[in-house]
VEXDREN-2710 file (C-alpha; in Angstrom, 1 decimal):
% VEXDREN-2710
k/r/px/py/pz
1/MET/-33.3/-9.5/5.3
2/ASN/-31.7/-8.1/2.2
3/LYS/-30.9/-11.5/0.6
4/GLU/-29.5/-9.9/-2.6
5/ALA/-26.6/-8.4/-0.5
6/VAL/-25.3/-11.7/0.7
7/LEU/-22.3/-12.9/-1.4
8/HIS/-19.8/-15.6/-1.2
9/ARG/-18.2/-17.7/-4.0
10/ASN/-15.6/-20.4/-3.6
11/THR/-13.1/-18.3/-5.5
12/GLU/-9.8/-16.8/-4.2
13/ASP/-11.6/-13.5/-3.4
14/PHE/-13.7/-15.3/-0.7
15/VAL/-11.6/-18.4/0.4
16/TYR/-7.9/-18.7/0.1
17/PRO/-5.0/-20.5/1.9
18/THR/-2.4/-18.7/4.0
19/ALA/-0.7/-22.1/4.7
20/ARG/-1.4/-25.5/3.2
21/ASN/-3.4/-26.3/6.4
22/GLN/-5.0/-22.9/6.9
23/LEU/-7.9/-21.2/5.1
24/ILE/-9.4/-17.7/5.3
25/PHE/-13.2/-17.6/4.6
26/ARG/-15.1/-14.4/3.8
27/ILE/-18.7/-13.4/3.2
28/ARG/-20.5/-10.2/2.5
29/THR/-23.9/-9.2/3.9
30/ALA/-26.1/-6.0/4.0
31/LYS/-24.9/-3.3/6.4
32/LYS/-26.1/-3.8/10.0
33/GLU/-28.4/-6.7/9.1
34/ILE/-26.6/-9.6/10.5
35/ARG/-25.9/-9.9/14.2
36/LYS/-24.0/-13.2/14.1
37/CYS/-22.4/-15.1/11.3
38/LYS/-21.0/-18.7/11.5
39/ILE/-19.5/-21.1/9.0
40/ILE/-20.5/-24.8/9.2
41/TYR/-17.8/-27.0/7.7
42/TRP/-16.7/-30.6/7.4
43/ASN/-14.4/-32.9/5.5
44/ARG/-16.4/-34.8/2.9
45/ASP/-14.6/-38.0/3.9
46/ASP/-15.7/-38.1/7.5
47/GLY/-18.8/-35.8/7.5
48/ILE/-18.1/-34.5/11.0
49/LYS/-19.5/-31.0/11.1
50/LYS/-17.8/-28.2/13.0
51/GLU/-18.6/-24.5/13.2
52/GLN/-16.6/-21.3/13.5
53/SER/-17.8/-17.8/14.4
54/MET/-16.9/-15.0/11.9
55/GLU/-15.9/-11.5/12.7
56/CYS/-17.2/-8.4/11.0
57/TYR/-13.8/-6.9/9.9
58/ALA/-15.1/-4.0/7.7
59/ARG/-18.2/-2.0/7.1
60/ASP/-18.8/0.5/4.3
61/GLY/-21.9/2.4/3.1
62/LEU/-23.7/-0.7/1.9
63/PHE/-22.2/-3.8/3.3
64/ASP/-20.7/-5.7/6.3
65/TYR/-17.8/-8.0/5.6
66/PHE/-17.2/-11.1/7.8
67/GLN/-14.2/-13.4/7.9
68/CYS/-12.6/-16.1/9.9
69/LYS/-9.4/-18.2/9.8
70/ILE/-9.6/-22.0/10.2
71/THR/-6.6/-24.2/10.8
72/PHE/-6.8/-27.9/9.9
73/PRO/-4.7/-30.7/11.4
74/LYS/-3.5/-31.7/7.9
75/VAL/-3.6/-30.2/4.4
76/ALA/-6.9/-28.3/3.8
77/ARG/-8.8/-30.4/1.3
78/TYR/-12.3/-31.5/0.4
79/GLN/-13.9/-29.1/2.9
80/LYS/-17.6/-28.7/2.4
81/TYR/-19.3/-25.7/4.0
82/TYR/-22.3/-23.3/4.2
83/PHE/-23.1/-20.2/6.4
84/HIS/-25.4/-19.7/9.3
85/LEU/-26.7/-16.1/9.5
86/GLU/-28.7/-14.6/12.4
87/SER/-30.3/-11.3/11.6
88/ILE/-30.8/-8.4/14.0
89/ARG/-34.4/-9.4/14.2
90/GLY/-33.5/-12.9/15.4
91/GLU/-34.2/-14.7/12.1
92/ILE/-32.0/-17.6/11.2
93/TRP/-31.0/-18.1/7.6
94/TYR/-28.6/-20.5/5.8
95/PHE/-26.6/-19.6/2.8
96/SER/-25.1/-22.2/0.4
97/ALA/-24.2/-22.3/-3.3
98/TYR/-27.9/-22.7/-4.1
99/GLY/-28.8/-19.5/-2.2
100/ILE/-30.5/-18.5/1.0
101/GLU/-33.1/-20.7/2.8
102/PRO/-34.6/-20.9/6.3
103/ARG/-33.4/-24.5/6.9
104/PRO/-30.0/-26.1/6.9
105/PRO/-29.3/-27.1/3.3
106/ALA/-29.3/-30.7/2.3
107/SER/-27.2/-30.2/-0.8
108/GLY/-25.6/-27.4/-2.8
109/PHE/-22.7/-26.9/-0.4
110/PHE/-19.7/-24.8/-1.1
111/GLU/-16.5/-26.8/-1.4
112/TYR/-12.8/-26.1/-1.1
113/LEU/-11.0/-28.9/-2.9
114/TYR/-7.2/-28.7/-2.2
115/ALA/-4.5/-26.4/-1.0
116/ASN/-1.6/-26.8/-3.3
117/GLY/1.8/-25.2/-2.5
118/ASN/1.6/-22.4/-5.1
119/ASP/-2.0/-21.6/-4.0
120/VAL/-0.8/-20.4/-0.6
121/PHE/-0.9/-16.6/-0.5
122/THR/2.6/-15.6/0.6
123/ILE/4.1/-12.1/1.0
124/PRO/7.6/-10.8/1.8
125/ASP/7.6/-10.4/5.6
126/TRP/9.8/-7.3/5.4
127/ALA/7.3/-5.4/3.4
128/LYS/4.5/-5.5/6.0
129/GLY/3.9/-1.8/6.7
130/VAL/7.3/-0.8/5.4
131/ILE/7.9/3.0/5.0
132/TYR/8.7/3.9/1.3
133/TYR/10.4/7.0/0.0
134/GLN/10.0/7.7/-3.7
135/ILE/12.8/9.5/-5.5
136/PHE/12.7/11.1/-8.9
137/PRO/16.4/10.8/-9.6
138/GLU/16.9/13.8/-11.8
139/ARG/15.5/16.2/-9.1
140/PHE/16.8/14.8/-5.8
141/PHE/20.4/15.9/-5.5
142/ASN/23.4/16.5/-7.8
143/GLY/26.3/14.6/-6.4
144/ASP/28.5/14.5/-9.5
145/PHE/28.7/17.4/-11.9
146/SER/30.8/15.5/-14.4
147/ASN/27.8/13.5/-15.6
148/ASP/25.5/16.5/-16.0
149/PRO/23.5/16.6/-19.3
150/GLU/24.3/19.4/-21.7
151/ASN/23.2/22.9/-20.5
152/PRO/21.4/21.9/-17.3
153/GLU/19.2/24.4/-15.5
154/GLU/20.2/26.0/-12.3
155/TRP/19.2/23.7/-9.4
156/GLY/15.7/24.7/-8.3
157/ALA/14.6/26.3/-11.6
158/ALA/11.0/25.8/-12.7
159/PRO/10.6/22.2/-14.0
160/THR/9.4/21.5/-17.5
161/ARG/8.9/18.3/-19.5
162/GLU/12.2/19.0/-21.3
163/ASN/14.7/20.6/-18.9
164/TYR/17.4/18.9/-16.8
165/MET/18.8/19.8/-13.3
166/GLY/21.5/17.2/-12.9
167/GLY/20.3/14.9/-10.1
168/ASP/22.1/11.5/-10.1
169/LEU/23.0/8.3/-8.2
170/ALA/26.0/9.9/-6.5
171/GLY/23.6/12.5/-5.1
172/ILE/21.3/9.8/-3.7
173/ILE/24.2/8.0/-2.1
174/GLU/25.4/11.2/-0.5
175/LYS/21.9/11.8/1.0
176/LEU/21.4/8.2/2.4
177/PRO/22.2/9.3/5.9
178/TYR/19.4/11.9/5.7
179/LEU/17.0/9.2/4.6
180/ARG/18.0/6.8/7.4
181/GLU/17.7/9.5/10.0
182/LEU/14.2/10.3/8.6
183/GLY/13.3/6.6/9.2
184/VAL/13.0/5.5/5.5
185/GLU/13.0/1.7/5.1
186/CYS/12.7/1.2/1.4
187/ILE/13.6/3.6/-1.5
188/TYR/11.6/3.4/-4.7
189/LEU/13.5/4.9/-7.7
190/ASN/11.7/6.2/-10.7
191/PRO/13.4/4.9/-13.9
192/VAL/17.2/4.9/-14.0
193/PHE/17.9/2.9/-17.1
194/GLU/19.1/4.5/-20.4
195/GLY/16.1/6.3/-21.9
196/ASP/14.8/9.4/-23.5
197/PHE/13.5/12.5/-21.7
198/ASN/14.3/13.6/-18.1
199/HIS/11.8/11.1/-16.7
200/LYS/13.4/8.1/-18.5
201/TYR/10.0/6.3/-19.0
202/ALA/11.0/5.9/-22.7
203/THR/13.6/3.2/-22.2
204/THR/16.4/2.5/-24.8
205/ASP/18.5/0.0/-22.8
206/TYR/17.2/-2.1/-19.9
207/PHE/20.6/-3.3/-18.9
208/HIS/22.5/-0.1/-18.4
209/ILE/22.1/2.9/-16.0
210/ASP/21.6/6.1/-17.9
211/PRO/24.9/8.0/-18.1
212/MET/23.4/11.2/-16.8
213/PHE/22.7/9.3/-13.6
214/GLY/26.0/7.4/-13.4
215/THR/27.2/3.9/-14.1
216/ASN/26.2/0.4/-13.3
217/GLU/28.9/0.2/-10.7
218/GLU/27.7/3.4/-9.1
219/PHE/24.3/1.8/-8.9
220/ARG/25.8/-1.4/-7.3
221/GLU/27.4/0.9/-4.7
222/LEU/24.0/2.6/-4.1
223/VAL/22.4/-0.8/-3.4
224/ARG/25.2/-1.8/-1.2
225/GLN/25.1/1.4/0.8
226/CYS/21.3/1.1/1.2
227/HIS/21.6/-2.3/2.6
228/LEU/24.4/-1.3/5.0
229/GLN/22.2/1.5/6.3
230/ASP/19.2/-0.9/6.8
231/MET/17.3/0.3/3.8
232/ARG/16.0/-1.6/0.8
233/ILE/15.6/-0.4/-2.8
234/ILE/13.2/-1.2/-5.6
235/LEU/13.3/-0.1/-9.2
236/ASP/10.7/1.2/-11.7
237/GLY/10.2/-1.5/-14.3
238/VAL/8.8/0.1/-17.5
239/PHE/7.8/-3.0/-19.4
240/ASN/4.5/-1.8/-21.0
241/HIS/6.4/0.3/-23.6
242/THR/9.8/1.4/-24.7
243/GLY/11.2/4.6/-26.3
244/VAL/11.4/4.9/-30.0
245/ASN/15.2/4.7/-29.8
246/PHE/15.0/1.2/-28.3
247/PRO/17.1/-0.9/-30.7
248/PHE/14.4/-3.4/-31.6
249/PHE/12.0/-0.6/-32.5
250/GLN/14.7/1.1/-34.5
251/ASP/15.1/-2.2/-36.4
252/ILE/11.4/-2.0/-37.4
253/LEU/11.9/1.6/-38.6
254/LYS/14.8/0.4/-40.7
255/ASN/13.6/-3.0/-42.0
256/GLN/9.9/-2.5/-41.7
257/GLU/8.0/-5.8/-42.5
258/ARG/11.3/-7.6/-42.8
259/SER/12.2/-6.9/-39.2
260/ASN/12.6/-9.8/-36.8
261/TYR/11.0/-7.6/-34.1
262/LYS/7.8/-6.6/-35.9
263/ASN/5.8/-8.7/-33.5
264/TRP/7.4/-7.2/-30.5
265/PHE/5.2/-4.1/-30.9
266/LEU/1.6/-3.6/-31.8
267/ILE/2.0/-2.4/-35.4
268/GLU/-1.1/-1.1/-37.0
269/LYS/0.2/-0.4/-40.5
270/PHE/3.3/-0.3/-42.7
271/PRO/5.4/1.5/-43.4
272/VAL/5.9/2.4/-39.8
273/THR/6.8/6.0/-39.0
274/VAL/7.1/7.7/-35.6
275/SER/3.5/8.5/-35.3
276/ASN/0.6/7.3/-33.1
277/ASP/-1.3/5.9/-36.1
278/SER/1.4/3.5/-37.0
279/TYR/1.4/1.5/-33.7
280/GLU/-0.2/1.4/-30.3
281/CYS/1.5/3.6/-27.8
282/VAL/1.0/5.0/-24.3
283/GLY/-2.0/7.3/-24.6
284/ALA/-1.2/9.3/-27.7
285/TYR/2.5/9.6/-27.2
286/PRO/4.2/8.4/-30.3
287/TYR/7.7/8.4/-28.6
288/MET/6.6/5.6/-26.3
289/PRO/5.5/2.6/-28.4
290/LYS/3.6/-0.2/-26.6
291/LEU/5.2/-3.6/-26.3
292/ASN/3.3/-6.7/-27.4
293/THR/3.5/-8.3/-24.0
294/ALA/1.4/-11.3/-25.2
295/ASN/4.3/-12.3/-27.3
296/PRO/6.3/-15.0/-25.5
297/GLU/9.6/-13.6/-26.7
298/VAL/8.7/-10.2/-25.2
299/ARG/7.6/-11.9/-22.0
300/ASN/10.8/-13.8/-21.6
301/TYR/12.8/-10.7/-22.3
302/ILE/11.0/-8.8/-19.5
303/ILE/11.6/-11.6/-17.0
304/ASP/15.3/-11.8/-18.0
305/VAL/15.6/-8.0/-17.3
306/MET/13.9/-8.3/-14.0
307/GLU/16.0/-11.3/-12.9
308/TYR/19.2/-9.6/-14.1
309/TRP/18.9/-6.7/-11.6
310/LEU/17.8/-9.0/-8.8
311/ARG/20.7/-11.4/-9.4
312/GLU/23.5/-9.1/-10.3
313/TYR/22.7/-6.0/-8.2
314/GLN/20.6/-7.5/-5.3
315/ILE/17.8/-5.1/-5.6
316/ASP/14.8/-5.8/-3.4
317/GLY/12.0/-5.7/-5.9
318/TRP/10.1/-3.9/-8.7
319/ARG/7.5/-1.2/-9.0
320/LEU/5.9/-2.1/-12.3
321/ASP/4.7/0.8/-14.5
322/VAL/1.1/0.6/-15.8
323/ALA/1.0/-3.0/-14.7
324/ASP/-2.7/-3.4/-15.4
325/GLU/-2.0/-2.7/-19.1
326/VAL/0.6/-5.5/-19.4
327/ASP/-0.6/-9.0/-20.4
328/SER/-1.3/-10.9/-17.2
329/THR/0.8/-13.9/-18.3
330/VAL/3.9/-11.7/-17.9
331/TRP/3.3/-11.2/-14.1
332/GLU/2.2/-14.8/-13.7
333/MET/5.5/-16.1/-15.2
334/ALA/7.4/-13.4/-13.3
335/ARG/6.0/-14.6/-10.0
336/LEU/6.7/-18.3/-10.8
337/CYS/10.3/-17.6/-12.0
338/LEU/11.4/-14.9/-9.7
339/LYS/9.8/-15.9/-6.4
340/GLU/11.3/-19.3/-6.6
341/LYS/14.8/-17.8/-6.6
342/TYR/14.1/-14.6/-4.7
343/PRO/11.2/-15.2/-2.4
344/GLU/11.7/-12.0/-0.5
345/CYS/11.6/-9.7/-3.6
346/ILE/8.5/-7.5/-3.9
347/LEU/6.4/-6.9/-7.0
348/ILE/4.2/-3.7/-6.8
349/GLY/2.0/-2.8/-9.7
350/GLU/0.9/0.7/-10.7
351/THR/-2.9/0.9/-11.0
352/TRP/-5.2/3.9/-10.5
353/GLY/-8.2/1.9/-9.4
354/TYR/-9.0/-1.4/-7.7
355/GLY/-6.0/-3.8/-8.3
356/GLY/-7.7/-7.1/-7.3
357/ARG/-7.1/-8.7/-10.7
358/GLN/-3.4/-8.7/-10.1
359/LEU/-3.5/-9.7/-6.4
360/LYS/-5.1/-13.1/-6.5
361/GLY/-1.9/-14.7/-5.4
362/ASN/-0.5/-15.7/-8.8
363/GLN/0.8/-12.3/-10.0
364/LEU/1.8/-9.3/-7.9
365/ASP/2.3/-8.7/-4.1
366/SER/0.9/-5.2/-3.9
367/VAL/-0.3/-2.2/-5.9
368/MET/0.0/1.6/-5.7
369/ASN/-3.2/2.4/-3.7
370/TYR/-4.6/5.4/-5.5
371/MET/-8.0/4.6/-4.0
372/PHE/-6.4/5.6/-0.7
373/ARG/-4.9/8.7/-2.2
374/ASP/-8.3/9.7/-3.8
375/ALA/-10.0/9.3/-0.5
376/VAL/-7.6/11.4/1.6
377/TRP/-7.5/14.1/-1.2
378/ASP/-11.2/14.4/-1.2
379/TYR/-11.6/14.4/2.6
380/PHE/-8.5/16.1/4.0
381/GLY/-7.3/18.0/1.0
382/ARG/-10.2/19.2/-1.1
383/ARG/-12.8/18.8/1.6
384/THR/-15.4/17.7/-0.9
385/ILE/-16.8/14.6/1.0
386/SER/-18.2/14.2/4.5
387/THR/-16.7/12.2/7.3
388/ASP/-19.1/9.3/7.0
389/VAL/-18.5/9.1/3.2
390/PHE/-14.7/9.1/3.9
391/ASP/-15.2/6.2/6.4
392/ASN/-17.2/4.2/3.8
393/ARG/-14.5/4.6/1.2
394/ILE/-11.5/3.6/3.3
395/ASN/-13.5/0.6/4.7
396/THR/-14.3/-0.4/1.1
397/ILE/-10.5/-0.6/0.5
398/ILE/-10.0/-2.8/3.6
399/ALA/-12.9/-5.0/2.5
400/LEU/-11.8/-5.4/-1.1
401/TYR/-8.3/-6.6/-0.4
402/LYS/-7.0/-9.6/1.5
403/GLU/-5.9/-8.8/5.0
404/GLU/-2.3/-9.7/4.0
405/VAL/-2.4/-7.5/1.0
406/CYS/-3.7/-4.6/3.1
407/GLN/-0.5/-4.7/5.0
408/LEU/1.5/-4.3/1.8
409/LEU/-0.6/-1.7/-0.1
410/TYR/1.6/1.2/-1.3
411/ASN/-0.3/4.2/0.2
412/PRO/0.7/7.5/-1.3
413/LEU/-0.4/11.1/-0.7
414/ASP/0.9/12.0/-4.1
415/SER/3.5/11.0/-6.7
416/HIS/5.5/12.1/-9.8
417/ASP/2.2/11.7/-11.7
418/THR/0.0/14.0/-9.6
419/GLU/-0.2/17.3/-7.9
420/ARG/1.5/17.3/-4.5
421/PHE/-0.8/17.1/-1.5
422/LEU/0.4/20.4/-0.2
423/TYR/-0.8/22.0/-3.4
424/ILE/-4.2/20.2/-3.2
425/CYS/-4.8/21.5/0.4
426/GLY/-3.9/25.1/-0.6
427/GLY/-0.5/25.2/1.0
428/ASN/-1.9/24.6/4.5
429/LYS/0.9/22.7/6.3
430/GLN/-1.2/21.9/9.3
431/ILE/-3.6/20.0/7.0
432/LEU/-0.6/18.2/5.5
433/LYS/0.6/17.2/9.0
434/MET/-2.8/15.9/9.9
435/THR/-3.1/13.9/6.7
436/ALA/0.5/12.5/7.0
437/ALA/-0.5/11.3/10.5
438/PHE/-3.5/9.5/9.0
439/GLN/-1.2/8.0/6.3
440/MET/1.3/6.8/8.9
441/LEU/-1.3/5.3/11.2
442/PHE/-3.5/3.6/8.6
443/PRO/-2.9/-0.1/7.6
444/GLY/-0.5/-0.6/4.7
445/ALA/2.8/0.8/3.6
446/PRO/3.0/4.6/3.7
447/ALA/4.8/6.2/0.8
448/ILE/6.6/9.6/1.1
449/TYR/7.2/11.3/-2.3
450/TYR/10.5/13.1/-2.0
451/GLY/10.2/16.6/-0.6
452/ASP/6.7/16.2/0.9
453/GLU/8.4/16.0/4.3
454/VAL/10.2/19.3/3.8
455/GLY/7.3/21.3/2.4
456/LEU/7.7/21.0/-1.4
457/THR/4.5/21.9/-3.3
458/GLY/3.6/21.7/-7.0
459/ASP/0.8/21.4/-9.5
460/ASN/0.5/18.4/-11.8
461/ASP/3.4/17.0/-13.9
462/PRO/5.8/18.6/-14.5
463/ASP/5.4/21.0/-11.6
464/CYS/5.3/18.2/-9.1
465/ARG/8.8/17.2/-10.1
466/ARG/10.6/20.2/-8.6
467/CYS/14.1/20.0/-7.2
468/MET/14.5/18.8/-3.6
469/VAL/15.4/21.6/-1.2
470/TRP/18.1/21.1/1.4
471/ASP/19.6/22.6/4.6
472/GLU/18.2/26.0/5.4
473/GLN/15.4/25.7/2.8
474/MET/13.9/22.7/4.5
475/ASP/10.9/23.1/6.8
476/GLN/12.6/21.6/9.8
477/GLU/9.4/21.6/11.9
478/LEU/7.7/19.5/9.2
479/VAL/10.7/17.2/9.0
480/LYS/10.6/16.6/12.8
481/TRP/6.8/15.9/12.5
482/TYR/7.5/13.1/9.9
483/LYS/10.3/11.7/12.1
484/LYS/7.9/11.6/15.0
485/LEU/5.2/9.8/13.0
486/ILE/7.7/7.3/11.6
487/PHE/9.2/6.6/15.0
488/LEU/5.7/6.0/16.4
489/ARG/4.9/3.6/13.6
490/LYS/8.1/1.7/14.1
491/THR/7.8/1.3/17.8
492/HIS/4.2/0.1/18.0
493/ARG/3.3/-3.3/16.5
494/CYS/-0.5/-2.5/16.4
495/ILE/0.2/0.4/14.0
496/ARG/2.6/-1.7/11.8
497/GLU/0.4/-4.8/11.4
498/GLY/-2.6/-4.6/13.6
499/ALA/-6.3/-4.6/12.8
500/TYR/-8.3/-1.4/12.1
501/ARG/-11.7/-0.2/13.2
502/THR/-13.4/3.1/12.8
503/ILE/-14.9/4.2/16.2
504/LEU/-16.1/7.8/15.4
505/ALA/-17.2/9.4/12.2
506/ASP/-19.2/12.6/12.9
507/TYR/-20.1/14.3/9.6
508/LYS/-21.6/17.4/11.4
509/GLU/-18.5/18.2/13.4
510/SER/-15.9/16.8/10.9
511/VAL/-14.3/14.6/13.5
512/PHE/-13.0/11.1/12.9
513/ALA/-11.3/8.4/15.0
514/PHE/-10.1/4.9/14.7
515/VAL/-8.3/2.3/16.7
516/ARG/-5.4/0.1/15.7
517/TYR/-5.2/-3.0/17.7
518/TYR/-3.1/-6.1/17.9
519/GLU/-4.4/-9.0/20.0
520/GLN/-2.6/-12.2/21.0
521/LYS/-2.3/-14.6/23.9
522/GLY/0.7/-12.8/25.3
523/GLY/-1.2/-9.5/25.5
524/SER/-2.9/-6.8/23.5
525/GLU/-2.0/-3.4/22.3
526/TYR/-4.5/-0.6/21.4
527/ILE/-3.7/2.9/19.9
528/TYR/-6.4/5.4/19.1
529/ALA/-6.1/8.2/16.5
530/LEU/-8.5/11.2/16.7
531/PHE/-8.8/13.8/13.9
532/ASN/-10.4/17.2/13.8
533/ASN/-10.8/18.0/10.1
534/SER/-12.4/21.3/10.7
535/SER/-11.3/24.9/11.0
536/GLU/-12.6/25.2/14.6
537/GLN/-11.6/23.6/17.9
538/ARG/-13.6/20.5/18.7
539/SER/-14.5/18.5/21.9
540/ILE/-14.4/14.9/20.8
541/PHE/-16.4/12.4/22.9
542/CYS/-15.0/9.1/21.7
543/PRO/-15.6/5.4/22.7
544/LEU/-12.6/3.2/23.7
545/LEU/-11.9/-0.5/24.0
546/GLU/-10.3/0.0/27.5
547/SER/-10.9/2.2/30.5
548/GLY/-8.1/4.0/32.3
549/GLU/-5.7/7.0/32.0
550/TYR/-4.6/8.0/28.5
551/THR/-1.7/10.2/27.2
552/ASP/-1.0/11.7/23.8
553/LEU/1.9/10.0/22.0
554/LEU/2.5/12.9/19.6
555/SER/2.5/16.0/21.7
556/GLY/4.8/14.8/24.5
557/SER/2.5/16.5/26.9
558/LYS/2.1/15.1/30.4
559/GLU/-1.7/15.9/30.3
560/LEU/-3.8/12.8/31.1
561/TYR/-7.2/12.0/29.6
562/LEU/-9.5/10.1/32.0
563/THR/-12.2/7.7/30.7
564/GLN/-15.8/7.9/31.7
565/PRO/-18.4/5.1/31.9
566/LEU/-20.4/4.3/28.7
567/ASP/-23.5/6.3/28.2
568/GLY/-25.4/6.4/25.0
569/LEU/-24.9/4.8/21.5
570/PHE/-21.7/5.0/19.6
571/TYR/-20.4/4.4/16.1
572/ASN/-20.1/0.7/15.1
573/GLN/-21.1/-0.3/18.6
574/ASP/-22.9/-3.4/17.3
575/ILE/-19.6/-4.8/16.1
576/THR/-17.2/-3.3/18.7
577/VAL/-17.0/-4.0/22.4
578/TYR/-16.6/-0.5/24.0
579/LYS/-15.8/-0.2/27.7
580/ALA/-15.4/3.5/28.2
581/VAL/-15.6/6.9/26.6
582/ILE/-13.1/9.8/26.6
583/SER/-13.4/13.6/26.1
584/VAL/-10.6/15.3/24.3
585/GLU/-10.1/18.9/23.1
586/ILE/-8.5/19.0/19.6
587/GLN/-7.3/22.1/17.8
588/PRO/-8.3/22.8/14.1
589/TYR/-6.8/20.4/11.6
590/ALA/-5.1/18.5/14.3
591/VAL/-4.7/14.9/15.5
592/LYS/-4.3/13.2/18.8
593/VAL/-2.8/9.8/19.1
594/ILE/-3.6/8.3/22.6
595/LYS/-2.6/5.2/24.4
596/LYS/-3.3/3.9/27.9
597/LYS/-0.7/5.2/30.3
598/GLU/-0.3/1.8/32.1
599/ASP/0.5/0.2/28.8
600/LEU/3.3/2.8/28.2
601/LYS/4.7/2.1/31.6
602/ASN/4.8/-1.6/30.9
603/GLU/6.6/-0.9/27.6
604/GLU/9.2/1.1/29.4
605/ARG/9.8/-1.7/31.8
606/GLN/10.1/-4.2/29.0
607/LYS/12.6/-1.9/27.2
608/SER/14.7/-1.6/30.2
609/THR/14.9/-5.4/30.5
610/GLY/15.3/-6.0/26.8
611/ASP/12.0/-7.7/26.3
612/LEU/10.4/-5.3/23.9
613/THR/12.4/-6.7/21.0
614/HIS/9.9/-6.1/18.3
615/SER/10.2/-2.3/18.8
616/CYS/13.9/-2.2/19.2
617/ASN/14.7/-4.4/16.3
618/LEU/12.9/-2.0/13.9
619/LEU/15.3/0.8/14.8
620/GLY/18.2/-1.0/13.3
621/GLY/19.2/-4.3/11.7
622/PHE/18.7/-5.0/8.1
623/GLY/16.0/-7.5/7.2
624/ARG/14.3/-7.7/10.6
625/MET/10.6/-7.1/10.8
626/TRP/8.9/-8.2/14.1
END
């Protein structure tokens, strides 16, 4: 057995409470080496040993990841434990804090001491699997020409880093019915506070809406209208840096070493001039000086700004710009202060890699999942990795984050900082449709960057910030496709918050399939997604967890797919109980989403009697989520 691969520590990455009397335990082992895994645990006060089987919930290129949930009659405390591992060769090993040995350990046990209230990992329920829509305000829609900046370009002109088109809050308000009809549940706005440049990431006043977008009262109306139309709204919090015209930085330029704000920024030398060798800044951009977020005065100011917009305007949370560059005490204090008053607000951090440092339970709720974006770009868009490598990468994501976090991860195909996905895949809208289906069916919170759903393309910044197109310029077929995917996500609980398992990853044929499943005492739900990421039609022979008649949820076709008995070996068969296989023809760059026909009949009966409340509630009613 590969003993070096076995890993567990009694830290929040491997054991954490989801309630004061409930703990999640996790352990990592070498891929396909462990047949069974159990945890042996007991309270140190009574010494009565119990055991719990652990499930392999993810598998990547190197490792298997096991977990279990244990509920205690009282507060989880003083729990000693070790692991019982059975290899595929029948060997029995025991893993404790002292390592691996062939006999049950006599000492060196892991121990979980005490589940305090603030240790419990909590998330806003509404944000589980929520559908985001990102808007770059200056380019979405011009609803009020009176607040246009001087000499705006004609709407739809080629975007540059300097030009303006006139998009504003009034335009967003006017288009809210479109977003609701699309199925959007939460709007994420790029910066709207007073600031320099068309992107407004160089803030000059954190308490006022930029006049080119409107007024504070117009913003209040936008939030009100969003909530009336069953949508939430989060703002871009740019707290890593300001613009050079921010008053406190201007005070430094004026008073130099005598300034009361000289410790608010990271000054490298006096006299300070607007140059990147006078102070730390974002990259090498001298017009965006970096705040000294380790300074308690700065930290308190940031939290005051965040609470102001939550309290006075009832926003639903924050997307936090370059959150991994901000001093971690800012987010720790923000969580303590804000969650106490606004427990349902969401805090999402921007990070371009693994965001685990901010997701230990004492800082943020979620991060922008660029690991997801990178994987789908490389597999579906650029086609530079094979199917099995893609499967390894997405399972690594699932393994790295807590199950609860995975439901909240902000999963983009692109953003204001990247090329659009349609540009990455060479303008092939069929590939975009297939990839959007993967995004909508995968665990987490799918994020649409404005215009992707109508066929906008564009190279990297600033070309990715083109004006939104409307009416006859919209690709209506693509819009209908997004609506169909969103409706599917909203009406099936297993897609929204169920578990995930890859069931097919054929690198030779470039075909891929997974199952989303939700199991509970009252019944189970399974939906299968099958992808053909090749330029040729494929016949997919795919294993399933149930036998019976299946139909495609996307095509609307009445064609039925009949299962066949198991025959042969299948992907992940050692950790998945398959009961049948199915043969499906799939066109190039296409997807099939299938479900057992009998399950669909039961759903229709439940709908007719009003029993299927979890599906119906999602179609209307602010704040309801299952």
